[in-house]
N, C-alpha and C positions, 0 to 999 in steps of 0.2 A: 685174774689177770695172768694169763699164761705167757710164758716166755719161751718162744719157739726154739731159742738157741740153748735151752737147758733140757736135760732129760726130765721126764715127768716126775720121777721120784725126788728131784731136787727143787721142783717148783714150790712145794709147800714150805720148804726150808727158807727159800729166798723171800717169798711173800710174807711169811711170818716174821722173819728177821727184820725186814724193812719196816713192817708195821710196828713191831716192838721198839725199834730204834726211834721211830718218829714219836711214839707214845711217851718214851722215857727221855727224849731229847738227848740222845747220844749218837755218835757217828754210825751210820748204817753199815759202812764197810767194816767197822770193828765187830759189830754183832754178826755180820755175815762171816767174817774171818773166824770168830770163836765157834760159830755153828759148824763151819767146815772142819776146823781143828778138832772139835769134840766128836763130830761124826756119829752121834748116837742115833738110836731109832726108838720110836714109841714102844713102851713096855720093856725096854732093855735095862738090865741091872748089871753093872760090872763091879766086882769085888776088888777093893784096893788092899794093899798090904797092911794098912793101918786099921783094917776092920770096917771102914766106911764103905759105902757103895756110891757109884756114879750112876744116875738114874735118867732115863728118857733121852729124847732127841738132843738135849743140850748137856747131857751128862752132869746134871746138877748133883752136887755132893750131899749125901744124907746128913753130914755134919751141920748143914744149914737148915735142916727141916725143923729144928726146934724154934728157930726164928719165924718160920712160916706157919707153924702150928698155932701161933697167937692169932693168926688171921683165918684159921680153919682150913689151911692148905695142907694136904697130905702128900705122901709119896706117890699115891695113885694120880694125883693132879699133875705132879712133876713128870710122871712117866707117860702121861696121856698123849694121844695124837692131837693134831691141831695146833693152834697158835698159842694157847695158854702157857705151855712150858717155855716158849720163846719170850713171852712177856715176863715170866718169872726170872729168866736168865738176864734179860735186859735190865730189870729192876736191880738185880744183884750187881751187874756190871756198872750201872750208874752209881751205886753205893761205893764201889771200889774207885771209880774215876773221880768222884767228888770228895771222898773222905780219906783215901789212903795217901801215903807219901810216895815220892819218886816221880819219874816222868810218866807221860800218858801210857806208854807201853808197859812199864812195870806195873802200873795200876791196873790196866786191863788184864795183864797176865796173872794178877792176883786171883782172878776168877779160877785159875787152875791151882795155883799154890803160891804162898808167900815165902816158901823156902827158896833161898837164893838160887841154888843150882837148878831146881825144877822151873822156877820162874824165868830164869835167864834163857833156858832152852825153849820154853813155851813162847816167850817174848819174841825171840828171833824168828821163829816160824810164823807167829801171829803177824808180825810186821810185813813179811813177804806176802802172806795171804791178804792182808788189809790193802796193800797197794794194788794187788790184782783186782780185788772187789771194788776199790775206788775207781779204777779205770773202767770196769764193767758198768758201774752205776753212772759214771759221767757220760758214757756212750748212750745211755737210755733215759736219763732223767736230768732235770736241771738240779744242780747241786750248788752248795756254796761252801767257801772256806770259813770254818767256824772261828778262825782268828780275825776275820773281817766279815762280820755278819751281814753287812749290807751289800756285799758284792758277790754275784754268782760266779762260781768257779768254772762252770761249763754250761753248755746248752745241750738239749737232748740229741742233737744231730752232730755235735762236734766233740769227740772224745778228747779229753785233756788229761795228760799224765800228771800225777802229783809232783809238783815242783817244790824245791826247797824255798821256804818263805820264813823270814824272821818274824817272830811274834811282835805285834805292835807294842809300843811303849806303854800305852794306856788302853785297857780293854773295858767295854761296858760292864756294868755290875753283874749282869746275868751270865756273862761268859766266864767259863772256868779258865784259869791261867794254865795253859797246856804247854809243856815242854815238848815241842813237836819234833825235835831232832831231825830236821830236814824233811818233814812230812806235813802235808796239808790235810788235816781231818776234814771230812765233808759231811754235810747233812743234806737231805732232800728238801726241795721246795715243793710243797703240796698245795694245790689250788692257790698259787701265788703267795702263800704264807710259809716262811721258814719254820 
């Protein structure tokens, strides 16, 4: 699925991010924003001051490799080209979003760090990038506001900016209670199914 408005080197990142977001049922624009923010490349290892490394296209931290080792996943898998590293990152993002405390953005920024100062800086940039990607997705796909699962937020031909929306008083059991802070997280509708 080529996107002619993106340079070829970004197309894999976009396709893999969207696919991983759909697979792990998290907002695609958040996965795209993390992928852009991390900006890694297949095979890349970046040493951190704490002795860990950030690996591959999603700069997955080696501190999480012991968790993945239980499933036979190695650093080489995380560093590989293709969509698998994006799946691993989306799995980790889902864990943060579902299990960590704080608002949606703090939870998503935990992908980078739970340390307040690093999280806050990452969070602010992540929000800006996520809004950009939400608009990009809304211009190309049918998306929906995850705080209102039955209502499309956009049509493929009508870009819609993320508008402030209050969370509903009662949400369906499958929906995570997100503190949106004036942002509408969106998911893609694929083959008529959210």
